[in-house]
Structure formats: structure tokens, C-alpha cells
C-alpha positions in Angstrom: -51.9 3.2 -9.9 -49.8 1.7 -12.4 -48.1 5.0 -13.0 -47.6 5.4 -9.4 -46.0 2.4 -9.4 -43.6 3.3 -11.8 -42.7 6.5 -10.3 -42.0 4.7 -7.0 -39.4 2.1 -9.1 -37.6 5.1 -11.1 -37.3 7.0 -7.7 -36.3 3.8 -6.2 -33.7 2.9 -8.9 -32.0 6.4 -9.0 -31.6 6.4 -5.1 -30.1 3.3 -4.4 -26.4 3.9 -5.7 -26.5 7.2 -2.9 -28.9 4.9 -0.7 -26.2 2.2 -0.4 -23.3 4.3 0.1 -25.0 6.1 3.1 -25.8 3.1 4.7 -22.2 2.3 4.3 -21.3 5.8 6.3 -23.6 5.2 8.8 -22.0 1.7 9.3 -18.5 3.2 9.2 -18.9 5.8 11.8 -20.9 3.2 14.1 -18.4 0.5 14.0 -15.2 2.2 13.2 -15.1 0.7 9.6 -12.6 2.0 6.9 -14.4 2.6 3.6 -11.5 1.3 0.7 -12.5 1.8 -3.2 -9.9 -0.5 -4.7 -9.2 -1.5 -8.2 -11.0 -4.5 -9.5 -7.5 -6.4 -9.8 -7.0 -5.9 -6.3 -9.8 -7.8 -4.9 -8.1 -11.3 -3.9 -5.3 -9.9 -2.5 -7.1 -7.0 -0.3 -9.6 -9.0 1.1 -6.6 -11.2 2.5 -5.0 -8.0 3.4 -8.3 -6.9 5.1 -8.2 -9.9 7.3 -4.6 -9.5 8.3 -5.6 -5.8 9.4 -8.3 -6.6 11.2 -6.5 -8.9 13.6 -4.0 -6.3 14.2 -6.9 -3.5 15.0 -9.5 -5.4 17.2 -13.0 -3.4 16.7 -12.0 -2.5 13.1 -13.7 -3.4 10.0 -12.4 -3.1 5.7 -15.4 -2.5 3.6 -14.1 -2.1 0.3 -15.9 -1.2 -3.0 -14.1 -3.2 -6.1 -14.8 -1.5 -9.5 -12.5 -0.3 -12.7 -10.2 2.8 -11.1 -11.9 5.6 -13.3 -15.3 4.4 -11.8 -13.9 4.6 -8.7 -13.0 8.5 -9.4 -16.2 9.3 -10.9 -18.0 7.7 -7.7 -15.8 9.6 -5.4 -16.7 12.9 -7.4 -20.6 12.0 -6.9 -20.3 11.8 -3.3 -19.6 8.3 -2.2 -18.0 8.1 1.4 -14.7 6.6 1.0 -11.8 7.0 3.1 -9.0 5.2 0.8 -8.6 5.0 -2.7 -6.3 2.4 -4.4 -5.9 2.1 -8.4 -4.4 0.2 -10.6 -3.0 3.3 -12.6 -1.1 6.7 -12.4 -3.7 8.1 -14.5 -6.6 8.0 -12.6 -4.7 9.1 -9.3 -3.5 11.6 -11.3 -7.1 13.2 -11.9 -8.1 12.6 -8.4 -5.3 15.1 -7.8 -5.9 17.6 -9.9 -9.8 17.7 -8.8 -9.3 17.5 -5.1 -10.5 14.5 -4.0 -7.5 12.8 -2.3 -4.7 14.3 0.0 -1.7 14.6 -2.0 0.7 14.1 1.0 -0.8 10.5 1.3 -0.3 9.4 -1.9 2.2 6.8 -2.4 2.9 3.6 -4.7 2.6 0.6 -3.1 2.9 -2.4 -5.9 3.7 -3.0 -9.2 2.0 -5.6 -12.1 2.4 -6.7 -15.5 0.1 -6.9 -18.2 -0.3 -10.8 -20.0 -1.8 -12.2 -23.0 -4.0 -15.2 -21.7 -5.7 -18.1 -23.7 -8.4 -20.3 -22.3 -6.4 -23.5 -20.8 -8.7 -25.5 -22.2 -10.2 -25.1 -25.9 -11.7 -27.4 -28.3 -9.4 -28.3 -31.1 -11.5 -26.4 -33.8 -10.6 -23.2 -32.4 -7.8 -21.2 -33.5 -4.4 -21.8 -32.4 -2.6 -18.8 -30.6 1.0 -18.9 -29.8 2.1 -15.1 -29.4 0.8 -11.8 -30.4 0.7 -11.8 -34.2 -1.5 -14.7 -34.1 -5.0 -12.4 -32.9 -4.6 -10.9 -36.4 -5.6 -14.6 -38.0 -9.3 -14.6 -39.6 -9.9 -17.2 -37.1 -9.5 -15.5 -34.3 -12.6 -13.7 -33.6 -13.3 -12.5 -30.3 -10.3 -10.8 -27.7 -11.4 -9.5 -24.3 -9.5 -6.4 -22.8 -11.0 -3.8 -20.4 -12.8 -0.9 -21.7 -9.7 1.8 -22.4 -11.5 4.8 -21.5 -12.5 3.7 -17.8 -10.1 0.6 -17.4 -6.3 0.9 -17.1 -5.7 -2.9 -17.9 -7.6 -1.6 -21.6 -5.1 1.2 -22.0 -2.4 -0.8 -21.5 -3.5 -3.5 -23.7 -4.3 -0.5 -26.4 -1.2 0.6 -26.0 0.7 -2.8 -26.6 -1.4 -3.2 -29.5 -0.7 0.0 -30.7 2.9 -0.3 -30.5 2.5 -3.5 -32.5 0.6 -1.8 -35.2 -2.2 -4.1 -34.5 -5.1 -2.0 -33.1 -6.5 -1.2 -36.5 -6.9 -4.6 -37.7 -8.1 -5.8 -34.1 -10.6 -3.7 -33.0 -13.3 -5.3 -34.2 -12.8 -8.3 -32.5 -12.6 -7.1 -29.1 -14.9 -7.9 -26.5 -15.0 -4.8 -24.1 -15.1 -5.7 -20.3 -16.0 -3.5 -17.2 -13.2 -4.5 -15.4 -10.3 -6.6 -15.7 -11.5 -9.4 -13.9 -14.5 -9.2 -16.2 -11.7 -10.2 -19.2 -10.4 -12.5 -17.0 -13.7 -14.4 -16.8 -14.4 -14.3 -20.5 -11.1 -16.2 -21.1 -11.8 -18.7 -18.3 -15.1 -19.9 -20.0 -13.3 -19.7 -23.2 -16.2 -17.2 -24.5 -13.3 -15.4 -26.4 -10.5 -16.6 -27.9 -7.6 -14.7 -26.0 -7.5 -11.4 -23.5 -5.3 -9.2 -21.8 -5.5 -9.0 -18.2 -2.5 -8.6 -15.4 -0.3 -11.6 -14.4 -1.9 -11.1 -11.1 -5.4 -12.3 -12.7 -4.2 -14.7 -14.8 -2.2 -16.4 -11.5 -5.7 -16.8 -9.8 -6.6 -19.1 -12.4 -3.8 -21.6 -13.4 -5.9 -24.1 -14.5 -8.5 -22.5 -16.7 -5.9 -19.7 -18.1 -2.7 -20.0 -19.9 -0.1 -17.3 -20.3 1.2 -16.3 -23.9 3.0 -13.7 -23.4 4.1 -11.1 -20.4 5.5 -7.4 -20.8 7.5 -6.7 -18.3 9.0 -3.6 -19.1 6.5 -1.7 -21.2 4.0 -0.6 -20.0 5.2 0.1 -16.5 1.9 -0.2 -14.0 2.2 0.6 -10.8 -0.3 0.9 -8.3 -1.0 4.3 -5.9 -2.8 4.2 -2.6 -4.1 7.6 -1.1 -6.3 9.2 1.5 -9.8 10.6 0.2 -9.9 14.3 1.0 -13.5 14.0 2.8 -12.8 10.9 5.2 -13.7 11.0 8.6 -11.3 8.4 9.5 -7.9 10.1 8.9 -6.1 8.4 11.4 -7.3 4.8 10.7 -6.9 5.6 6.8 -3.4 6.8 7.3 -2.8 3.1 9.7 -4.3 1.1 6.7 -1.9 2.7 4.0 1.2 1.9 6.3 -0.2 -1.3 7.0 -0.4 -2.0 2.9 3.0 -0.5 2.4 4.8 -2.2 5.3 6.4 -5.6 5.6 3.5 -7.9 6.4 1.3 -6.1 3.7 4.0 -6.2 0.7 4.5 -9.9 2.0 0.9 -10.5 1.3 0.6 -8.9 -1.9 3.7 -11.0 -3.3 2.1 -14.0 -2.3 -0.9 -13.0 -5.0 2.0 -12.2 -7.8 2.0 -8.5 -7.1 5.8 -7.0 -7.4 7.3 -4.4 -5.1 7.2 -0.6 -6.0 10.6 0.3 -7.4 12.5 2.0 -5.1 12.2 5.5 -6.5 8.7 5.1 -5.5 7.2 7.7 -3.1 
């Protein structure tokens, strides 16, 4: 009987992810909902955008799945019934396009962000003093948070900055990897690490808990693309949502959360 219970638990565990998405898909068809997978850093802004869009489109529901950009692509590859995807980097969207997961004509940049180095706003007097990037190499600095570079764009951007400064080999033993950028922010806000790399928009969402030490305005260039997923059954609604995000009201809302408008040359 105990083994039967174990087999049931394992079957339930492996089917939970698929079942959860199937449930969302059924609800989408029944309620005219749009399933949007978006980078974790977009969470606060996109939740506000959802309210704006639903007010303009009565009867419509925007449902979100927030995670690291690479994880979002992997979910779609495994059959997640997503309608729209928005990533925090071009690399992840390029991969989605190369594998035929999105409709290329719908792809467009809709926002820019900046990488920042942050420290806890309130720290014990015994904590190491960090005022600039080079201070991270000090022996008293032992824990630095950043997203896992293989799956989290913010982590890749941070690694690029540290490699450019020739600090990556020295700091690697100190790094605490996060599953997404908002987790890295939480580590810093709770003073569980000495410093961390997040987006400007993340830091602005916790002004009383983190302090910005440095902002990289031009290198790396951080642009957010959005696109309709190839398998979407809500093509018309997906197109309207993308247009809304890129339109005046959507851009104004994004700027309220610290995002920058895409450059004029962006598609």
C-alpha cells in the first residue's frame, strides 16, 4: 500500500506542471483570457498593465506566468499553452524565433532597462563597506547575489560587467545564484548578501530596503522584446495586447515603474 501511495505521488508530481497549464488553457478558451509569459522583472509593471487592458476590454482576463526568460522559453518548448511572451533579453527571444516558437512578424521591442549594483539599505556596522564595484573583491565581502547566467538575463549582464572589469574569476566563489532577478533583489533587501546585481526597475521597487551604488546606462544594452506565440489560439487578442503594451498608455505605465522607452530604431 505504501508503494502504491508513492507511485501515485510521483505520477501526481510529474503531471502537475502539465495539468496546471491545461487548466489555464481551458479557462482561457472559456473566459477569453490571454496567457502571458513574462520575465520576472516585468511582474509589477505587467500586473498594472493587465488592469488597464482589462478595463478597456471588458470580459477579457490577462493571466501571467513570471519566471526567468530562458525558463519561459523552455516551458513553451514543452507545450505550455502561452499566447504572448515577453523576455528581458534578445538572446532568449532569438532562441524562441529560431525554434519556430513565435510569430516573427509580431516581435517588437517595447522597453529598456539598466543594470545596477545594490547593497542593503540598512546593514550592521560590522558589515563590509561597499561604495564601488572594485570593493566587491575585498576579503570581507563574502556573498554577492546575481541571477544564474545560463537562464537569467540579468545574471548574464552582471557576468559581462564583471568580466569587463576583470573581476569575474575573483568573485566567482562569492556568488549566490538566484533563480530570477527578483530573488536576487530579495536577497539584498533582506541583507542576506553583501551586494547584488539587479535591474534599475527592481531597485526602484524597494527604495527603503536597497541602495543603488552604480548604474550601467549604456553597456550592457538591455532591451525587452515581446511576441505572439506561434501556437496561440488567441491571435487577435494577443495582437491587441502587444499593441497596447507598445502604445502610449502602456508606455506611460511602464515608465511609472522605471522602464525606459525602446530606442527609435527598435522594431
